[in-house]
N, C-alpha and C positions, 0 to 999 in steps of 0.2 A: 417487484418480483424477484425472488431469489432464484438462482440458476437451477436449483434442484426442486423447486416447488412444482406441483402438477400444473398450476396455471401457466408457469413459464414454459414448461415442456410442451403444452398445447399451443401456446403462443408461437414458440420457435418452430414447431413442426409446420404450422399453418403458414407462417412467414417464409420458411425455407422452401416449401413446395412452390409458392407463388414466385419467390425470388428466382428459383431455377427456371421457371416457365417464362419469366419475363425475357423479352428479346431486346437487345441493344443496351449500351452502357447507360444511356439517359434514363430509360425506364427502370433499370436496376437501381440507379442512384436515387431516384425519387421514391422507389419502394423501400430502400434502406432508410431514407430520411423519415418517411412516414412511420415505419415500424419503430425507429429509434425514439422519435418524439412520443409515440404511443406508449412505448416501454417506460419512459421516464414519467409521463403524465399519469401512468397507473399508480405510481407511488407518491408523486409530487405534483398533483393537478394545479396547485396555485403557483408554485415556483417555476413551472415550465414556461409560463408567460414572462416571468422576470428574466429567465435565462435566454429566451428568444430575443427580448428587447435588448439585453446586454450584448448578445451576439451581433445584433444589428448595429449597435454603436461601435463594436470592434471592427466590423466590416467597413463602416463609413470612415472610421479613423485610419484604417489601413489605406484607403483611397487617398487620404490626405498625406500619409507618410510617403507615398510613391509619386506624388505630384512635384513638379519643379517648384521649389519654395525655399526661402531662406532657412538655413540650418536651425536657427533659433526657433522659428515657427514650427518646424517638424519636431524638434525636441519637446516643445510644449504640447503638441498633439500626442506624442508618445507618453509623456508624463501624465496627461489627462486620462489616457486609456489605462495605464497602470493604476493610477489612483482610484478610478471608478471600479476596477475589478477588485482591488484590495479593499475598497470601501464596502463593496457587496459582501465580501468574506467577513470583514470585521463586524458589520452590522448583524449578520445572522449568527455568527459563531462566537463573537467576543463581547457583544453588547452587555449581556447579563454578567459576565465575568468582570468587566470594567466597572459596572454599576455596583456589584457586590463589594469590590475592593474600595471603591469610593465611599460606600456606606460604612465600611469599617473605619475609615478615617473620620467620617462625619459623626460617628458615634462618640468618638473621643472628644469632639468639640461640642457635642450636644445639639448638633444641627439636625434638622428634619431630614430623614432618609429619602432616597429616590426609589420609586417603585420599579421593580424588575419588569422587563418586557415579556419574558417567558416565550421567546420566539422558538419555533421548531427549527432544528438544524436541517436544512435540505441535504438529502443523501448525496454524497460525492462532491459537495460544493468545493472542498479544498482542492481536489484533483482537477475539476473543471476550470477553476480560476487560474491555476498554474498553467494549464494548457493554453488558456486564452491570453495570458501575459506572454507566454512563449511565442505565440503567433505574432503579436504586435512587435515584440523585440526583434524577432527574426526578420520580419518585413523591414523594420528600421535598419537593421544591420546589412540587409541584402542577402541574408542566408537563404531566404525563400522568397518566391514571388507571391504577391497577394492572391487570394482566391479569385477565380474567374467570375464567380457568382455568389450571391448570398446563400443559395441552397447548398453549394459546394462547401462553404465554410460551416454551415449548420450540420452537414453530415460529419465533419471532423469533430465538432463540439459534442454532438448527440450520439455518436457511434456507440450503440448500446453495449457491446461486449465489454468495453473498457470504461463505461460511463460512471459506474458507481465507486470503483476503487482502483482505477488504473489498469495497466501501467500508464504513466504520464507520457503522452506522445507529443511529437513535434510535427507541425503541419507538413514540412517538407518530407517527412518520413511517409506520410499518407497521401500526399497530393496526387501522385500518379495513379495510385490505387483507387482513390475516390473519383478522379476524373474519368477513369475507365475501369470500372469494377472487373476484377479478374473473371475469366470464364470458369465454368465448373470443371474440376479435375477430380477423378476418383481418388487419386493419391492425397489430395488436399482434404477430402472428406474423411478418409480413413485416418490420416495423421491427426486431423483436428478432433475427430470423435474420440480417439484413444487418449489424446491429451486432456480432453474434458473428463474422461473416465478417471484418469489419474488424479485430476483436481478434485473430483467428487470423493474419491477414496481418501485423499488427504484431509478434506474438510470433514466428511461425515463419519469416517471410520476411525480417525485418529484425533482430530482437533475437537470434535463435538463431545465425546465422552470425557476427555481431559478438561474441556471448558466447563462442563457441568460440575465436575469435582472441584476445580479450583475456584469456581464461583462461590460455592458454599463456604470455602475456607476464607477467602479474601473478603467476602461480604459478611462474614461472621466476626468472631473475636479472635484475631491471631495471637493475642497475648497468652492464650492457654496452650499453645502448641509446643511440643518438644522440638529439639533440634532436628531429629529425623523426620518428624511430620512437616516442619517448615521447609526443609530441603526437598521433600517429596512434592509439596505444593508448588515450590518454585520450579522444580524440574518439569512438572506437568505444564505449568504456564509457559515455560521456555519452549517446550515442544509444541504446545497448542498454538501460540501466536505465529510460529513459523509455518506450521501446516495449514492453519486457517488462511493466512494471507497468501502463501505460495499456492494453496489450493484454489483461491479465487483467481490468481494470475494464470494458473494452468487452464481454468475454465474460460477465462477471457481470451487467452491466446488460442485455445482450441476452437471456440465458437467462431472467432474471426477467421481461423484457418479453414474451417468448413465452408466459408463463403469465398475463400481464396485470398483473404487478406493476411498479411504477415506482420505481426506486431513484435516489438522488441522484447527480449527476455527481461525478467524482473528480479530473479533470484539465481544464484550460482553457488549452491552448497555453502551457505554462510557460516555454519557452525564448525567447519573444518579450518577456519581462519587461524593464522598464527600471530595475529596482532589485531588491535581494534581498527587500525587503518585498513587492513585487508578485509575485515568484516564489513566495513562500509563500502568497499568495492564490490561486495558480493550480496549485500542485503538491500532490498528495495532500490535496485540499480537506477530505475528511472527517476526516483526522487534525488538520489545523491548526485547524479549527473546534472539534474536541474539546478540543485544548489551550487554545484561547481560552476556551471556555465552562466547562470543568471544572478548569482549573488557573490560567490567567492571571487571569481575573476573580476567582476566590476568593482569590488571593494579593493582590488589590488593584488589579490592572491598572495603568492610568495615573492612578488617582484619588489616589494618595498622594505626588505630587511626582515630579520628574524622576529623581532618584537611585533612588527605589524602583521606578520604571518600568523602568529599565535592569537593576536586579537581578532583577526579575520576568521580563524577557525572557531573561536568562541562565539562570535556574533552569528556565524552560520548555524552552529548547532544549538544555540539558545533559540534562534528563530525556528529551527527545525523542530525543536521540542514544543514550542508554542503552536506550530502548525498542526501538531498531532492532537491538540486539544486545549480548551480554555480552562486550564487548571495548573496550579503551581507545581504539581508533581511532574508534569510534562516539561516545564521550564527547568526543574531540577534535573530531570533525565537528560535534557539537552546540555546543561552545564556539565554533568557527569561525563558525557561523551566528549564534549569539548576538552575537558581536563585530560582524559586519557589519550586523545588524539595529539594534544600538545606534548604530553609525556612521551608518546611514541617518537615524535620528532626530536625531543631532547636526548633521550637515552633508551627508552623502554623497548622500542622495536629492535634495536641492535642487540640489546641484552637477551631478548627472547630468541633471536636468531641463533645466538651462541648456545642456547639451552637445548637445541634439538627439537624435532617436530612434536614429539609426544608432550613434553613439558610446556612448550610454547602454546600448543593448542589447548592444553588443560588450563593454563593460566588465563588465556584469552577467553575461554568459555566461562570461567569463573567471573571475570570482569563483566562479560555480557549478561550473565545471570543476575548479578547484583543490580545491574542496570535495569533489568526487567522487573525486579522487585520495586524499584523506584517508579517505573512506568505503570505497574499494576496498582500500586497503592493510591487510591483516589484522593485520600486526605493525608496530610502530613502526620496526623496522629496515628493512622493505620501503619504507616511505614515505621514510626518509632516504636510501635508494638511488635511489628513483624521482625525487624532486624535483630533485637535481642533474642528472640526465639531461634532465629537462624543460626546464631553463634553460641547457642547453648546456655543462655542466661536464665532460661525457665526450667524448673525442675519437674513441674507437673505436665502431664500429657492429656490432651483432650481425647474424648472418644470419637474416633473417625470412622464413619461408615464408608468403606472403600468398595465401590461396585466392582464386580469381577472383570468388567471390560476395561477398567482404568489401567491396571498393571500391564495388560496385554497391549493396549494402545500406546502406553509409554515406552515399552520395550521395542515395539515395532518402529515407533517414531525415532527413538534414539539410534536404532540400527540403521534406518534409512538415512537419517541426517548425517551420520558419521561415516557411513560406508565409503563415500568418495575419498576418504583419507587413507583407506587400506590399499595394499598393493593389488588386491583382487579386482578393484574397480576398473583400472585400465585394461586388464585382461578381458573383463566381461564386456566392456564397450567394444573392443576389437572383435571379440567373438560375435557380438550382436551384429556388427556391420558385415561380417564375413559369412555367417551361417543363416540360411533362410529358416531352418527349423526353429532356431532360437527366437527369431522375430515372430514366428507364428505362435510359439508358446507364450511369448510376452503379450501378444495381442489377445490370446485366449484369457490370460490372467487378468488383463485390464478389463475385458468384457465381464469376467466374473466379479471383479471389484465394482464395476458399474452397477451390476444387478444388486449386489449386497448393499451398496450405498443408497440405491433407490429404495430398497426395502426399509432401510433405516430412516430415510427421509419421510416416507409415507407413514411410518409408525411412531414418529416423535414430534414434539412441538418444534416449529421452525425457529431456528436461532440465526440472527443476522451475522454476517461476517464482522470481525472485530473492527476492521478499517472502514466500515460503513459510517462509523461515528466521526471520522476525520475528514 
Protein backbone atom coordinates (compact mmCIF):
# COMPACT_ATOMS: atom_id res chain seq x y z
CA UNK A 1 0.00 0.00 0.00
CA UNK A 2 1.37 3.38 -1.01
CA UNK A 3 0.75 6.15 1.50
CA UNK A 4 -1.39 8.09 -0.96
CA UNK A 5 -3.46 5.19 -2.33
CA UNK A 6 -7.17 5.19 -1.43
CA UNK A 7 -6.78 1.73 0.12
CA UNK A 8 -4.11 3.03 2.50
CA UNK A 9 -6.11 6.13 3.39
CA UNK A 10 -9.06 3.89 4.32
CA UNK A 11 -6.75 1.54 6.22
CA UNK A 12 -5.10 4.34 8.19
CA UNK A 13 -8.35 6.12 9.04
CA UNK A 14 -9.86 2.88 10.39
CA UNK A 15 -6.70 1.98 12.28
CA UNK A 16 -6.24 5.49 13.68
CA UNK A 17 -9.79 5.65 15.03
CA UNK A 18 -9.44 2.29 16.80
CA UNK A 19 -5.94 3.16 17.99
CA UNK A 20 -7.15 6.36 19.65
CA UNK A 21 -10.07 4.54 21.27
CA UNK A 22 -7.81 1.83 22.68
CA UNK A 23 -7.12 2.29 26.37
CA UNK A 24 -3.80 1.40 27.94
CA UNK A 25 -0.30 1.04 26.51
CA UNK A 26 -0.56 -2.73 26.08
CA UNK A 27 -3.71 -2.65 23.96
CA UNK A 28 -2.27 0.14 21.78
CA UNK A 29 0.94 -1.79 21.28
CA UNK A 30 -0.94 -4.92 20.19
CA UNK A 31 -3.14 -2.81 17.91
CA UNK A 32 -0.07 -1.24 16.34
CA UNK A 33 1.57 -4.64 15.85
CA UNK A 34 -1.54 -6.13 14.24
CA UNK A 35 -1.94 -3.15 11.89
CA UNK A 36 1.77 -3.17 10.95
CA UNK A 37 1.81 -6.88 10.13
CA UNK A 38 -1.42 -6.49 8.14
CA UNK A 39 0.06 -3.52 6.27
CA UNK A 40 3.13 -5.52 5.22
CA UNK A 41 1.17 -8.69 4.49
CA UNK A 42 -1.03 -6.72 2.10
CA UNK A 43 1.91 -6.33 -0.29
CA UNK A 44 4.14 -9.24 0.79
CA UNK A 45 1.89 -12.09 2.05
CA UNK A 46 4.61 -14.74 1.63
CA UNK A 47 7.60 -12.81 2.93
CA UNK A 48 5.80 -11.68 6.09
CA UNK A 49 6.18 -15.22 7.46
CA UNK A 50 9.90 -15.18 6.64
CA UNK A 51 10.27 -11.85 8.40
CA UNK A 52 8.42 -13.07 11.50
CA UNK A 53 10.60 -16.19 11.66
CA UNK A 54 13.76 -14.10 11.18
CA UNK A 55 12.65 -11.71 13.92
CA UNK A 56 12.09 -14.65 16.28
CA UNK A 57 15.65 -15.81 15.63
CA UNK A 58 16.92 -12.27 16.42
CA UNK A 59 14.93 -12.22 19.65
CA UNK A 60 16.29 -15.60 20.78
CA UNK A 61 19.85 -14.66 19.83
CA UNK A 62 19.55 -11.42 21.83
CA UNK A 63 18.69 -13.56 24.86
CA UNK A 64 21.93 -15.44 24.31
CA UNK A 65 23.89 -12.20 23.93
CA UNK A 66 22.76 -10.97 27.34
CA UNK A 67 23.34 -14.22 29.24
CA UNK A 68 26.50 -14.76 31.29
CA UNK A 69 28.68 -16.70 28.89
CA UNK A 70 32.26 -16.73 27.59
CA UNK A 71 33.08 -13.85 25.26
CA UNK A 72 33.88 -16.25 22.42
CA UNK A 73 30.45 -17.88 22.63
CA UNK A 74 28.62 -14.54 22.58
CA UNK A 75 30.69 -13.41 19.61
CA UNK A 76 29.63 -16.55 17.76
CA UNK A 77 25.96 -15.85 18.54
CA UNK A 78 26.34 -12.28 17.25
CA UNK A 79 28.13 -13.47 14.10
CA UNK A 80 25.37 -16.02 13.50
CA UNK A 81 22.69 -13.32 13.73
CA UNK A 82 24.53 -11.01 11.34
CA UNK A 83 25.21 -13.81 8.85
CA UNK A 84 21.59 -14.99 8.88
CA UNK A 85 20.28 -11.48 8.26
CA UNK A 86 22.79 -10.73 5.53
CA UNK A 87 22.12 -14.16 4.07
CA UNK A 88 18.42 -13.36 3.81
CA UNK A 89 19.25 -10.08 2.06
CA UNK A 90 21.75 -11.75 -0.27
CA UNK A 91 19.37 -14.57 -1.20
CA UNK A 92 16.46 -12.35 -2.20
CA UNK A 93 18.37 -9.38 -3.57
CA UNK A 94 21.62 -10.67 -5.05
CA UNK A 95 21.08 -14.32 -6.02
CA UNK A 96 20.24 -13.62 -9.67
CA UNK A 97 22.95 -10.92 -9.88
CA UNK A 98 25.57 -13.43 -8.71
CA UNK A 99 24.25 -16.14 -11.02
CA UNK A 100 24.21 -13.76 -14.01
CA UNK A 101 27.85 -12.83 -13.48
CA UNK A 102 28.81 -16.48 -12.93
CA UNK A 103 27.06 -17.37 -16.18
CA UNK A 104 29.10 -14.71 -17.99
CA UNK A 105 32.26 -16.49 -16.82
CA UNK A 106 30.84 -19.93 -17.63
CA UNK A 107 30.04 -18.78 -21.16
CA UNK A 108 33.73 -18.12 -21.76
CA UNK A 109 34.59 -21.67 -20.75
CA UNK A 110 31.69 -23.25 -22.58
CA UNK A 111 30.22 -24.64 -19.37
CA UNK A 112 26.50 -25.14 -18.93
CA UNK A 113 24.86 -22.08 -17.41
CA UNK A 114 22.94 -21.89 -14.13
CA UNK A 115 19.23 -21.13 -14.26
CA UNK A 116 18.15 -17.84 -12.70
CA UNK A 117 15.89 -18.02 -9.65
CA UNK A 118 13.74 -14.98 -10.59
CA UNK A 119 12.99 -14.20 -6.96
CA UNK A 120 10.71 -11.29 -6.18
CA UNK A 121 12.50 -8.65 -4.09
CA UNK A 122 10.56 -8.12 -0.86
CA UNK A 123 9.73 -4.45 -0.44
CA UNK A 124 11.93 -2.69 2.09
CA UNK A 125 14.08 -5.75 2.81
CA UNK A 126 17.33 -3.73 2.80
CA UNK A 127 16.03 -1.29 5.41
CA UNK A 128 14.59 -4.05 7.62
CA UNK A 129 17.77 -6.13 7.57
CA UNK A 130 19.92 -3.16 8.57
CA UNK A 131 17.61 -2.41 11.51
CA UNK A 132 17.68 -6.03 12.64
CA UNK A 133 21.49 -6.09 12.54
CA UNK A 134 21.53 -2.81 14.46
CA UNK A 135 19.46 -4.39 17.22
CA UNK A 136 21.79 -7.36 17.63
CA UNK A 137 24.96 -5.26 17.56
CA UNK A 138 23.58 -2.71 20.03
CA UNK A 139 22.51 -5.45 22.44
CA UNK A 140 25.99 -6.94 22.13
CA UNK A 141 27.64 -3.56 22.76
CA UNK A 142 25.34 -2.77 25.67
CA UNK A 143 24.02 0.32 23.86
CA UNK A 144 20.48 -0.95 24.33
CA UNK A 145 18.73 -3.50 26.50
CA UNK A 146 17.11 -6.39 24.71
CA UNK A 147 13.38 -6.26 24.04
CA UNK A 148 11.23 -7.28 26.99
CA UNK A 149 9.05 -9.46 24.74
CA UNK A 150 8.93 -10.83 21.23
CA UNK A 151 5.86 -8.68 20.52
CA UNK A 152 7.79 -5.55 21.53
CA UNK A 153 10.61 -6.42 19.13
CA UNK A 154 8.14 -7.16 16.32
CA UNK A 155 6.57 -3.71 16.75
CA UNK A 156 10.06 -2.26 16.15
CA UNK A 157 10.64 -4.41 13.04
CA UNK A 158 7.16 -4.04 11.51
CA UNK A 159 6.36 -0.42 12.53
CA UNK A 160 4.53 0.43 9.32
CA UNK A 161 5.35 4.13 8.74
CA UNK A 162 9.07 3.39 8.30
CA UNK A 163 8.79 -0.23 7.16
CA UNK A 164 9.12 0.17 3.40
CA UNK A 165 11.85 2.80 2.94
CA UNK A 166 13.10 3.99 6.31
CA UNK A 167 14.36 6.03 7.98
CA UNK A 168 16.59 3.29 9.42
CA UNK A 169 15.94 3.29 13.16
CA UNK A 170 17.75 1.96 16.21
CA UNK A 171 15.90 0.02 18.86
CA UNK A 172 16.99 2.25 21.72
CA UNK A 173 15.48 5.23 19.86
CA UNK A 174 12.09 3.52 19.85
CA UNK A 175 12.20 1.34 22.96
CA UNK A 176 10.43 3.68 25.39
CA UNK A 177 7.87 4.77 22.81
CA UNK A 178 7.03 1.15 21.95
CA UNK A 179 6.89 0.05 25.59
CA UNK A 180 4.47 2.87 26.37
CA UNK A 181 2.86 4.28 23.20
CA UNK A 182 2.48 8.05 23.62
CA UNK A 183 -1.01 9.41 24.45
CA UNK A 184 -2.92 11.42 21.86
CA UNK A 185 -1.93 15.08 21.63
CA UNK A 186 -3.65 17.52 19.29
CA UNK A 187 -0.31 19.16 18.52
CA UNK A 188 1.13 15.79 17.42
CA UNK A 189 -1.82 15.21 15.11
CA UNK A 190 -1.56 18.67 13.51
CA UNK A 191 2.23 18.55 13.17
CA UNK A 192 2.15 15.01 11.78
CA UNK A 193 -0.67 15.68 9.33
CA UNK A 194 1.02 18.80 7.93
CA UNK A 195 4.28 16.87 7.60
CA UNK A 196 2.42 14.19 5.64
CA UNK A 197 0.90 16.88 3.44
CA UNK A 198 4.36 18.25 2.68
CA UNK A 199 5.58 14.78 1.79
CA UNK A 200 2.65 14.14 -0.52
CA UNK A 201 3.28 17.45 -2.25
CA UNK A 202 6.95 16.60 -2.72
CA UNK A 203 6.17 13.16 -4.11
CA UNK A 204 3.06 13.76 -6.23
CA UNK A 205 3.39 17.37 -7.40
CA UNK A 206 7.15 17.48 -8.03
CA UNK A 207 8.74 14.01 -8.14
CA UNK A 208 5.98 12.28 -10.14
CA UNK A 209 5.84 14.55 -13.23
CA UNK A 210 9.63 14.66 -13.35
CA UNK A 211 9.84 10.89 -12.96
CA UNK A 212 7.47 10.24 -15.85
CA UNK A 213 9.57 12.51 -18.06
CA UNK A 214 13.01 11.15 -17.09
CA UNK A 215 11.73 7.60 -17.40
CA UNK A 216 10.96 8.12 -21.08
CA UNK A 217 14.44 9.54 -21.71
CA UNK A 218 16.57 7.09 -19.73
CA UNK A 219 14.50 4.09 -20.80
CA UNK A 220 14.76 5.19 -24.42
CA UNK A 221 17.86 5.95 -26.50
CA UNK A 222 19.99 8.62 -24.76
CA UNK A 223 22.45 8.61 -27.67
CA UNK A 224 20.21 10.94 -29.67
CA UNK A 225 20.07 13.70 -27.06
CA UNK A 226 21.67 17.11 -27.43
CA UNK A 227 23.68 18.54 -24.53
CA UNK A 228 20.76 20.73 -23.47
CA UNK A 229 18.33 17.83 -23.52
CA UNK A 230 20.73 15.58 -21.58
CA UNK A 231 21.26 18.21 -18.89
CA UNK A 232 17.51 18.80 -18.69
CA UNK A 233 16.95 15.07 -18.14
CA UNK A 234 19.69 14.90 -15.51
CA UNK A 235 18.40 17.98 -13.70
CA UNK A 236 14.92 16.44 -13.64
CA UNK A 237 16.23 13.19 -12.17
CA UNK A 238 18.35 15.08 -9.61
CA UNK A 239 15.25 16.86 -8.35
CA UNK A 240 13.05 13.77 -8.70
CA UNK A 241 15.13 11.41 -6.56
CA UNK A 242 15.43 13.97 -3.75
CA UNK A 243 11.75 14.88 -3.63
CA UNK A 244 10.67 11.26 -4.06
CA UNK A 245 12.75 9.93 -1.18
CA UNK A 246 12.44 13.00 1.06
CA UNK A 247 8.70 12.93 0.36
CA UNK A 248 8.48 9.36 1.66
CA UNK A 249 10.50 10.30 4.74
CA UNK A 250 8.15 13.22 5.39
CA UNK A 251 5.14 10.93 5.18
CA UNK A 252 6.74 8.28 7.41
CA UNK A 253 7.74 10.85 10.04
CA UNK A 254 4.33 12.53 9.79
CA UNK A 255 2.30 9.33 10.14
CA UNK A 256 4.37 8.29 13.15
CA UNK A 257 3.98 11.73 14.71
CA UNK A 258 0.19 11.55 14.36
CA UNK A 259 0.42 8.51 16.67
CA UNK A 260 2.77 10.37 19.00
CA UNK A 261 5.98 8.63 17.84
CA UNK A 262 9.00 10.77 17.00
CA UNK A 263 11.32 9.42 14.30
CA UNK A 264 14.73 10.75 13.36
CA UNK A 265 15.13 13.13 10.43
CA UNK A 266 16.48 11.68 7.20
CA UNK A 267 17.30 14.73 5.04
CA UNK A 268 18.69 18.19 5.73
CA UNK A 269 18.73 20.27 2.52
CA UNK A 270 21.43 18.11 0.86
CA UNK A 271 21.73 20.12 -2.36
CA UNK A 272 23.12 23.18 -0.58
CA UNK A 273 26.22 21.21 0.45
CA UNK A 274 29.66 22.73 -0.18
CA UNK A 275 31.46 19.36 -0.48
CA UNK A 276 30.55 15.76 -1.06
CA UNK A 277 31.44 15.03 2.56
CA UNK A 278 28.84 17.55 3.67
CA UNK A 279 26.34 16.11 1.18
CA UNK A 280 26.61 12.70 2.84
CA UNK A 281 25.97 14.31 6.21
CA UNK A 282 22.74 15.74 4.83
CA UNK A 283 21.49 12.99 2.47
CA UNK A 284 19.81 9.81 3.77
CA UNK A 285 21.14 10.58 7.24
CA UNK A 286 19.93 7.34 8.79
CA UNK A 287 21.90 5.27 6.22
CA UNK A 288 25.11 7.29 6.48
CA UNK A 289 25.06 7.13 10.29
CA UNK A 290 24.44 3.36 10.03
CA UNK A 291 27.45 2.99 7.72
CA UNK A 292 29.57 5.07 10.10
CA UNK A 293 28.54 3.24 13.30
CA UNK A 294 28.30 -0.34 12.04
CA UNK A 295 30.83 -0.51 9.20
CA UNK A 296 33.30 2.40 9.07
CA UNK A 297 34.13 2.45 12.81
CA UNK A 298 34.45 -1.37 13.13
CA UNK A 299 36.79 -1.34 10.11
CA UNK A 300 39.02 1.08 12.01
CA UNK A 301 37.62 4.39 10.81
CA UNK A 302 40.36 6.99 10.70
CA UNK A 303 42.28 5.51 13.63
CA UNK A 304 44.74 3.41 11.63
CA UNK A 305 46.47 6.02 9.50
CA UNK A 306 45.70 7.95 6.34
CA UNK A 307 45.97 5.10 3.87
CA UNK A 308 43.71 2.84 5.91
CA UNK A 309 41.17 5.65 6.26
CA UNK A 310 40.93 5.98 2.48
CA UNK A 311 40.54 2.22 2.08
CA UNK A 312 37.79 2.18 4.71
CA UNK A 313 35.93 4.98 2.91
CA UNK A 314 36.09 3.07 -0.36
CA UNK A 315 34.91 -0.16 1.24
CA UNK A 316 32.00 1.61 2.91
CA UNK A 317 30.78 3.33 -0.21
CA UNK A 318 31.33 0.36 -2.51
CA UNK A 319 29.11 -1.64 -0.16
CA UNK A 320 26.69 1.30 0.09
CA UNK A 321 26.42 1.31 -3.69
CA UNK A 322 25.79 -2.43 -3.76
CA UNK A 323 23.19 -2.02 -0.97
CA UNK A 324 21.22 0.22 -3.32
CA UNK A 325 20.82 -2.48 -5.92
CA UNK A 326 22.14 -5.65 -7.51
CA UNK A 327 23.70 -3.97 -10.52
CA UNK A 328 27.16 -2.80 -11.53
CA UNK A 329 26.03 0.80 -11.98
CA UNK A 330 25.36 0.97 -8.23
CA UNK A 331 28.82 -0.42 -7.52
CA UNK A 332 30.29 2.20 -9.88
CA UNK A 333 28.23 4.90 -8.14
CA UNK A 334 29.58 3.78 -4.77
CA UNK A 335 33.15 3.85 -6.11
CA UNK A 336 32.52 7.32 -7.56
CA UNK A 337 31.40 8.61 -4.16
CA UNK A 338 34.30 6.89 -2.43
CA UNK A 339 36.69 8.61 -4.84
CA UNK A 340 35.39 12.12 -4.15
CA UNK A 341 35.17 11.54 -0.41
CA UNK A 342 38.84 10.53 -0.52
CA UNK A 343 39.69 13.59 -2.63
CA UNK A 344 37.83 15.73 -0.08
CA UNK A 345 40.18 14.51 2.62
CA UNK A 346 43.28 14.96 0.45
CA UNK A 347 42.66 18.46 -0.93
CA UNK A 348 39.23 19.08 -2.48
CA UNK A 349 37.27 20.17 0.59
CA UNK A 350 39.86 22.79 1.55
CA UNK A 351 40.05 24.02 -2.06
CA UNK A 352 36.26 24.37 -2.23
CA UNK A 353 36.20 26.25 1.09
CA UNK A 354 38.59 28.82 -0.40
CA UNK A 355 36.33 29.29 -3.44
CA UNK A 356 33.42 30.73 -1.47
CA UNK A 357 29.87 29.42 -1.02
CA UNK A 358 28.53 29.97 -4.54
CA UNK A 359 31.33 28.23 -6.44
CA UNK A 360 31.74 25.44 -3.87
CA UNK A 361 28.02 24.66 -3.96
CA UNK A 362 27.95 24.75 -7.76
CA UNK A 363 30.94 22.40 -8.07
CA UNK A 364 29.54 20.04 -5.43
CA UNK A 365 26.14 19.96 -7.13
CA UNK A 366 27.84 19.16 -10.45
CA UNK A 367 29.70 16.24 -8.83
CA UNK A 368 26.42 15.01 -7.31
CA UNK A 369 24.58 15.24 -10.63
CA UNK A 370 27.22 13.24 -12.53
CA UNK A 371 26.90 10.68 -9.76
CA UNK A 372 23.13 10.55 -10.30
CA UNK A 373 23.76 9.85 -14.00
CA UNK A 374 25.76 6.77 -12.97
CA UNK A 375 23.04 5.83 -10.47
CA UNK A 376 20.21 6.12 -13.04
CA UNK A 377 21.94 4.32 -15.90
CA UNK A 378 20.79 0.75 -15.34
CA UNK A 379 23.31 -0.66 -17.83
CA UNK A 380 26.91 0.38 -18.53
CA UNK A 381 26.05 0.86 -22.20
CA UNK A 382 23.36 3.38 -21.30
CA UNK A 383 25.84 5.45 -19.30
CA UNK A 384 28.38 5.38 -22.12
CA UNK A 385 25.71 6.73 -24.45
CA UNK A 386 24.38 9.34 -22.04
CA UNK A 387 27.69 10.90 -20.92
CA UNK A 388 28.81 11.93 -24.46
CA UNK A 389 25.43 13.60 -24.96
CA UNK A 390 25.85 15.36 -21.63
CA UNK A 391 29.15 16.90 -22.69
CA UNK A 392 28.07 17.94 -26.18
CA UNK A 393 29.49 15.09 -28.25
CA UNK A 394 26.17 14.63 -30.12
CA UNK A 395 25.11 17.08 -32.78
CA UNK A 396 21.60 15.78 -33.42
CA UNK A 397 18.73 16.45 -31.05
CA UNK A 398 15.86 14.09 -30.45
CA UNK A 399 12.28 15.27 -30.51
CA UNK A 400 11.26 15.59 -26.87
CA UNK A 401 7.68 15.91 -25.83
CA UNK A 402 7.94 17.94 -22.63
CA UNK A 403 4.62 18.03 -20.72
CA UNK A 404 3.75 21.48 -19.37
CA UNK A 405 3.92 20.36 -15.73
CA UNK A 406 7.58 19.27 -16.06
CA UNK A 407 9.19 22.75 -16.28
CA UNK A 408 6.94 23.97 -13.47
CA UNK A 409 7.80 21.02 -11.22
CA UNK A 410 11.51 21.43 -12.03
CA UNK A 411 11.55 25.14 -11.21
CA UNK A 412 9.64 24.66 -7.95
CA UNK A 413 11.89 21.73 -7.02
CA UNK A 414 15.09 23.70 -7.67
CA UNK A 415 13.78 26.71 -5.76
CA UNK A 416 12.74 24.65 -2.73
CA UNK A 417 15.95 22.57 -2.71
CA UNK A 418 18.27 25.59 -2.90
CA UNK A 419 16.28 28.11 -0.87
CA UNK A 420 17.98 27.17 2.46
CA UNK A 421 21.26 28.50 1.00
CA UNK A 422 19.81 32.01 0.62
CA UNK A 423 19.93 34.70 3.35
CA UNK A 424 16.11 34.81 3.33
CA UNK A 425 15.82 31.31 4.77
CA UNK A 426 17.02 32.16 8.26
CA UNK A 427 14.79 35.23 8.36
CA UNK A 428 11.77 33.17 7.28
CA UNK A 429 12.41 30.50 9.94
CA UNK A 430 12.65 33.14 12.66
CA UNK A 431 9.50 34.85 11.40
CA UNK A 432 7.65 31.51 11.33
CA UNK A 433 8.55 30.84 14.96
CA UNK A 434 7.54 34.33 16.11
CA UNK A 435 4.38 35.09 14.12
CA UNK A 436 1.20 33.07 14.56
CA UNK A 437 -0.36 34.36 11.34
CA UNK A 438 2.58 33.01 9.30
CA UNK A 439 2.13 29.55 10.84
CA UNK A 440 -1.58 29.70 9.99
CA UNK A 441 -0.81 30.67 6.38
CA UNK A 442 1.73 27.84 6.15
CA UNK A 443 -0.83 25.37 7.48
CA UNK A 444 -3.42 26.56 4.96
CA UNK A 445 -0.93 26.21 2.08
CA UNK A 446 -0.01 22.68 3.18
CA UNK A 447 -3.71 21.78 3.33
CA UNK A 448 -4.08 23.08 -0.22
CA UNK A 449 -1.03 21.05 -1.29
CA UNK A 450 -2.58 17.98 0.33
CA UNK A 451 -5.82 18.41 -1.64
CA UNK A 452 -3.95 18.95 -4.92
CA UNK A 453 -1.74 15.94 -4.26
CA UNK A 454 -4.75 13.74 -3.52
CA UNK A 455 -6.43 14.91 -6.72
CA UNK A 456 -3.35 13.93 -8.69
CA UNK A 457 -3.06 10.61 -6.86
CA UNK A 458 -6.63 9.63 -7.71
CA UNK A 459 -6.24 10.65 -11.35
CA UNK A 460 -2.95 8.98 -12.24
CA UNK A 461 -1.44 5.46 -12.29
CA UNK A 462 0.22 4.63 -8.98
CA UNK A 463 4.00 4.90 -9.09
CA UNK A 464 6.03 3.35 -6.24
CA UNK A 465 8.71 5.31 -4.48
CA UNK A 466 12.18 4.94 -5.99
CA UNK A 467 13.68 3.49 -2.81
CA UNK A 468 11.08 0.71 -2.63
CA UNK A 469 13.44 -1.16 -4.96
CA UNK A 470 16.24 -1.06 -2.41
